[in-house]
C-alpha positions as CSV (number, residue, x, y, z in Angstrom):
1,X,69.4,139.3,74.4
2,X,68.5,142.7,74.5
3,X,66.1,143.8,71.8
4,X,65.1,147.6,71.2
5,X,62.0,148.3,69.3
6,X,60.3,151.2,68.1
7,X,58.1,152.3,65.2
8,X,58.9,154.7,62.0
9,X,56.2,156.9,61.1
10,X,55.1,159.2,58.2
11,X,52.4,160.0,55.7
12,X,54.7,159.1,52.6
13,X,58.0,157.2,52.1
14,X,60.5,156.4,49.4
15,X,63.5,154.0,49.7
16,X,65.1,154.2,46.6
17,X,66.1,150.9,44.9
18,X,69.7,150.6,44.0
19,X,69.2,149.9,40.5
20,X,66.7,152.6,39.5
21,X,68.1,155.3,36.7
22,X,65.4,157.4,35.0
23,X,62.7,156.2,36.9
24,X,63.5,156.4,40.4
25,X,61.4,153.0,42.1
26,X,61.0,152.1,45.6
27,X,61.4,149.2,48.2
28,X,58.0,148.5,50.1
29,X,59.7,148.5,53.2
30,X,63.4,150.4,54.5
31,X,66.0,148.2,53.6
32,X,68.5,147.0,56.5
33,X,71.2,149.6,55.0
34,X,68.3,152.5,55.5
35,X,67.5,151.2,59.1
36,X,71.9,151.3,59.9
37,X,71.7,154.6,58.6
38,X,68.5,155.7,60.4
39,X,69.9,154.7,63.8
40,X,73.5,156.0,63.0
41,X,71.7,159.3,62.1
42,X,70.4,159.6,65.6
43,X,73.5,158.9,66.9
44,X,75.4,161.5,65.1
45,X,77.5,159.6,63.3
46,X,79.2,161.0,60.2
47,X,77.8,159.8,56.4
48,X,80.0,156.4,55.4
49,X,81.6,156.2,59.0
50,X,79.6,153.8,60.2
51,X,79.2,150.8,58.0
52,X,81.7,148.5,60.2
53,X,79.8,149.2,63.6
54,X,76.4,148.4,61.8
55,X,78.2,145.2,59.6
56,X,76.0,142.1,59.7
57,X,78.5,140.8,62.3
58,X,78.1,143.7,65.1
59,X,74.3,144.6,64.3
60,X,70.9,142.7,63.9
61,X,67.7,144.2,62.7
62,X,64.1,143.4,61.8
63,X,61.3,145.1,60.4
64,X,57.6,144.9,59.6
65,X,55.2,147.2,57.7
66,X,52.1,147.1,60.4
67,X,49.6,148.9,58.6
68,X,48.3,148.6,55.1
69,X,50.5,150.4,52.5
70,X,50.0,151.2,48.5
71,X,52.5,152.4,46.0
72,X,51.8,155.4,43.3
73,X,54.0,156.7,40.7
74,X,54.3,160.8,40.9
75,X,56.2,163.1,38.4
76,X,58.9,165.5,40.5
77,X,60.5,168.3,38.7
78,X,64.2,168.5,40.0
79,X,66.3,171.1,39.3
80,X,70.1,170.7,38.4
81,X,71.8,173.4,41.2
82,X,75.1,174.0,40.9
83,X,75.1,177.0,43.5
84,X,73.4,178.6,45.9
85,X,71.9,181.1,43.7
86,X,70.5,178.4,41.7
87,X,68.0,177.4,44.1
88,X,65.4,180.0,42.8
89,X,65.1,177.6,39.8
90,X,67.1,180.4,37.4
91,X,69.5,177.9,36.0
92,X,66.5,176.9,33.6
93,X,67.6,172.8,33.7
94,X,64.6,171.0,34.9
95,X,63.8,167.2,34.8
96,X,60.8,165.5,35.0
97,X,61.3,162.2,36.9
98,X,59.1,159.6,37.6
99,X,59.1,158.7,41.0
100,X,57.4,156.1,43.2
101,X,56.0,157.0,46.5
102,X,54.7,154.7,49.3
103,X,51.2,156.0,51.1
104,X,49.0,154.9,53.5
105,X,45.6,153.6,52.2
106,X,43.7,156.2,53.6
107,X,46.1,159.2,53.4
108,X,43.8,161.6,55.5
109,X,43.6,159.7,58.8
110,X,46.1,157.0,58.3
111,X,50.2,156.7,58.0
112,X,53.0,155.0,56.8
113,X,54.2,152.6,59.7
114,X,56.9,150.1,60.4
115,X,58.0,148.4,63.3
116,X,61.6,147.8,63.6
117,X,63.8,145.4,66.1
118,X,67.4,146.2,66.9
119,X,70.1,144.6,68.7
120,X,73.8,145.6,68.9
121,X,76.3,143.5,70.6
122,X,77.9,146.9,71.7
123,X,76.2,147.3,75.0
124,X,77.0,151.0,75.0
125,X,75.4,151.4,71.8
126,X,72.5,150.0,72.8
127,X,72.2,152.1,76.2
128,X,72.8,155.3,74.0
129,X,69.7,154.6,71.5
130,X,67.6,153.5,74.5
131,X,68.3,156.8,76.0
132,X,67.6,158.8,73.0
133,X,64.2,157.2,72.3
134,X,62.9,156.9,75.7
135,X,61.7,160.4,76.0
136,X,58.4,161.7,77.4
137,X,55.8,162.2,74.9
138,X,55.7,161.9,71.3
139,X,58.9,162.8,70.6
140,X,63.0,161.7,70.1
141,X,66.4,162.6,70.9
142,X,68.6,163.0,68.2
143,X,72.5,163.8,68.1
144,X,72.3,164.3,64.4
145,X,69.7,164.2,62.0
146,X,66.2,164.8,61.7
147,X,64.2,161.3,60.6
148,X,63.2,160.9,57.1
149,X,61.5,157.7,55.6
150,X,64.0,157.5,52.9
151,X,64.7,160.9,51.2
152,X,64.8,164.1,52.9
153,X,61.4,165.6,51.6
154,X,59.6,162.4,53.2
155,X,59.6,163.5,57.0
156,X,58.4,160.9,59.6
157,X,58.6,160.5,63.4
158,X,59.6,157.9,65.9
159,X,57.0,156.1,68.3
160,X,59.1,154.1,71.1
161,X,57.9,150.7,71.7
162,X,60.4,149.5,74.6
163,X,63.3,147.0,75.5
164,X,62.4,143.2,75.0
165,X,64.3,140.3,75.8
166,X,64.7,137.8,72.8
167,X,66.0,134.1,72.5
168,X,67.4,132.9,69.5
169,X,66.0,129.7,68.0
170,X,68.1,128.1,64.9
171,X,68.9,124.7,62.9
172,X,65.6,123.6,63.4
173,X,62.5,123.6,61.6
174,X,59.4,125.8,63.5
175,X,56.1,126.2,63.3
176,X,55.5,130.0,64.3
177,X,53.3,133.4,63.4
178,X,56.6,135.7,62.3
179,X,55.7,139.3,62.8
180,X,58.5,140.6,60.8
181,X,59.8,140.1,57.2
182,X,61.2,136.5,56.8
183,X,64.5,136.0,55.0
184,X,63.9,133.7,51.8
185,X,66.7,131.6,53.2
186,X,65.1,130.9,56.2
187,X,61.5,130.1,55.1
188,X,60.5,126.4,54.5
189,X,56.6,126.5,54.3
190,X,54.0,129.3,54.7
191,X,51.2,128.3,56.6
192,X,48.3,129.0,53.8
193,X,45.7,127.0,55.8
194,X,46.4,129.5,58.6
195,X,45.7,132.7,56.5
196,X,42.1,132.3,56.3
197,X,41.0,135.0,58.4
198,X,42.6,137.9,57.1
199,X,43.6,139.2,53.6
200,X,47.2,138.8,52.7
201,X,49.4,140.8,50.0
202,X,52.3,138.7,50.0
203,X,55.6,139.9,48.2
204,X,59.0,139.1,47.9
205,X,61.8,141.7,47.3
206,X,65.7,141.6,47.3
207,X,67.1,144.1,49.9
208,X,70.5,145.3,50.6
209,X,71.7,144.4,54.0
210,X,75.1,146.3,54.1
211,X,77.5,149.0,52.5
212,X,81.6,148.2,52.7
213,X,83.3,151.2,53.4
214,X,83.5,152.6,49.6
215,X,79.9,152.4,50.0
216,X,79.1,149.2,47.5
217,X,77.0,146.3,48.7
218,X,78.9,143.4,50.4
219,X,79.1,140.0,48.8
220,X,75.9,137.9,49.6
221,X,74.1,140.9,51.2
222,X,71.5,141.0,48.5
223,X,68.6,138.5,50.3
224,X,65.2,137.6,49.5
225,X,62.5,138.9,51.9
226,X,58.9,137.9,52.3
227,X,56.5,140.6,53.9
228,X,52.7,141.2,53.5
229,X,51.8,144.6,52.3
230,X,48.8,144.6,54.6
231,X,50.8,144.8,57.6
232,X,49.5,141.0,58.9
233,X,52.1,138.5,60.8
234,X,52.7,135.4,58.7
235,X,51.8,132.0,59.9
236,X,55.2,129.8,58.7
237,X,57.8,127.4,59.2
238,X,61.4,128.7,59.3
239,X,64.9,127.4,60.3
240,X,65.5,130.1,62.6
241,X,63.7,133.0,64.5
242,X,63.9,135.2,67.7
243,X,61.1,134.9,70.6
244,X,60.5,137.9,72.4
245,X,59.3,138.5,75.9
246,X,56.2,139.7,74.5
247,X,55.7,136.4,72.7
248,X,56.1,138.1,68.9
249,X,58.5,136.0,67.3
250,X,60.9,138.0,64.7
251,X,63.5,136.9,62.0
252,X,66.5,139.0,61.6
253,X,67.4,140.3,57.8
254,X,70.4,138.5,57.5
């Protein structure tokens, strides 16, 4: 199995929880739907046109926080803009909205960083993504959008990590150190005795995995994921995982 790996980095991020209303809360990591949208945007796909292409049946994604992160609530003064002439805030309609952001522990010297692993059953899609990301120097190609970590004002960048080979292990009980998020359904035990040398902040979040053509979350695609907000891999017993040729082990978000 061919797997493409890359990093998403930025100074701040906001991945809005789908049920947020008056207060805009964020997931701690980008949901699978966000990752699919980022890749589709780099490929130049139109909004709402790629859901089948990046469905759970066609595409596999995994993600991990690789640097410690924290959250903070900020008040944003949002404007109601109904025409170009109101972009100067002349409408007089302002809304103070509490918005939760993700920051690095040290915002001066650090950054928000996630590692992403991607596989698509369409070899042409894999080749396109590889060619876009495999650029010389700290840059990336894009046929569509610029990269944002969630909302448009959280600009970020991509660092390409290369192409790996992966081997699936399933239908068993395996003791491994998992470098990505772990679906709760695949988790048997967490190796607490093996976590003494690092400081962990384990979190469980329910994340959306895919949309249908009406931009609604598909049945059974809200899944609980386990991960560490300090960026540590998790020693665990799992029922399925992927072993990469760099000796990392990951779990697909499924």
